[in-house]
N, C-alpha and C positions, 0 to 999 in steps of 0.2 A: 504493500500499499504506499502511496506516495504522500508527500507532505507539502504544505504551503506555509509560507511566512508572510506576515504583513510587515513591510518595511516602512519605518517612519524615520524622519531626520529632525530631531528636536531643535537643532540649531537653525532650521528653516522656519520654525513657527513664528508667526507674526499675528498680532492682534490689531484690528482696525475696527473701531467702535465695538459692535457685538460679535464680529466675525473673527474666527481664528483659522488661519490657513497654514498649510505646511506640506512637506513632501510626504506622500503616502501612496504605496502601491503594493500589489501582490507579487511575491517572488516565488517562482516555482523552480528555482535553480538556474536553468538555462533560458527561462522566459519570465518577463516582467509585465504586468498588466495594471493600468493601461499602458504605462511605459516607465522605465526607470526615472526617478526624480519627478514623478507626476505631482504637481502642486494643486491642492484642493482644500475644501472646507473640512478640515480633519475632524473636528469635534462633531459637526453635523453628520458626517460619514459614520463615525463610531456610534452615535445615537441610532441612526437608521439601521446599521448592521446588527446591533444588539437586539432591537425590536423585531427585526426580520427573522433572525435565527431563533428567537424565543417563540415565535409563531410556529415554527417547525417543531421545536422541542415539545411544546405544549400540544401538539397534534392538531392545531388549528389549520395548518396547511402542510402539503407534502413538498412544496417548493417555495422559494423566496427569491426576490430580486434585491441584491445588495447594490445600492446606487453609488456612483460617483457623481458629484454635483457640477463640476466644471467640465462639461463636454458630454458626449452621448455614449458613455461607456457604463456597463454594469456587469455584475456577476450574478448568474442564476445558479442557485443551489437546489438540487433535486435529490430527495432521498431515493436511494437505490436498494434499500434493505433496511433492516432494523438499525444497523450501526454505520452504514456507509452512505456517502452522498457523491453526487457528481457536480463538479464545479464547471460551469460554462462561462468563459470570458466572452462578452458580447459587445460588439460595436454596432450602434444603431443610428446610422445617419439617415438614409432614406429607407433602408431595409435592414432587418436584423441579420447580423453576420456573426457566426460563432468563430472566434479567432483561435480559441485554445480550450481543451477539455482536460480534466484531471479527476480521477476517482480518489477520494480520501475518506478517512474516518471522520464522521461528523463530530465526535467528541473532540478531536484534535483541532478542527476548524473553530468550534465554539471556544475552546481554550485560548487559541491564538487571538481571536477577536477580543475577548475579555482581558487578556494580558496586555494587548496593545492599548486598549481603551484606558486601562489603569495607568500605563506609562504616560499616556497623553494627559490624563487628569493630574498626576503627580507633577509633571513638568509645568503645567499651567498654574498650579497651586504655588509652586516655587517662584513663579513670576508675579504672584499676587493678582492674577487675572481673574476677573469675575464677568459672567455673562449668564443669560438664560440657558444657553446651550450647555454650559459647564454645569449649572444646577441640574439640568435634565440628565446629563451624563452621570453625575454623582448619584442621583435618584436610581437610575438604571443599574449602576454597579452595586448598590445596596440591596436590591430586590432579591 
């Protein structure tokens, strides 16, 4: 079974008004999605991803779309058994195009998302940054 890492670069994090941006992408070893050093609304992404995978874990849905917000990229997660899921990296300009697929353990993906979200929260707290997005992330991490 393969693995995926969520790569962030804390030194790239910037806060403008309520928005926190920074480098965030998925790393499959020899493939990065949407691309290496992708800059996006990192806290909004973490909030969306936590809520989306929670819907799968709770049995509300058998699939979820994990969104990137700056561009037309997202990741579709589909359960393929009790413990496994398929990750589809999708570019959606005019038509949906699956760029990359990988089968992984759902529990490993869930752990990676929560670990990355916690790192983002710790970094932002050290910067004394406050926002509604960070309050939501704090709430989701405590559930």
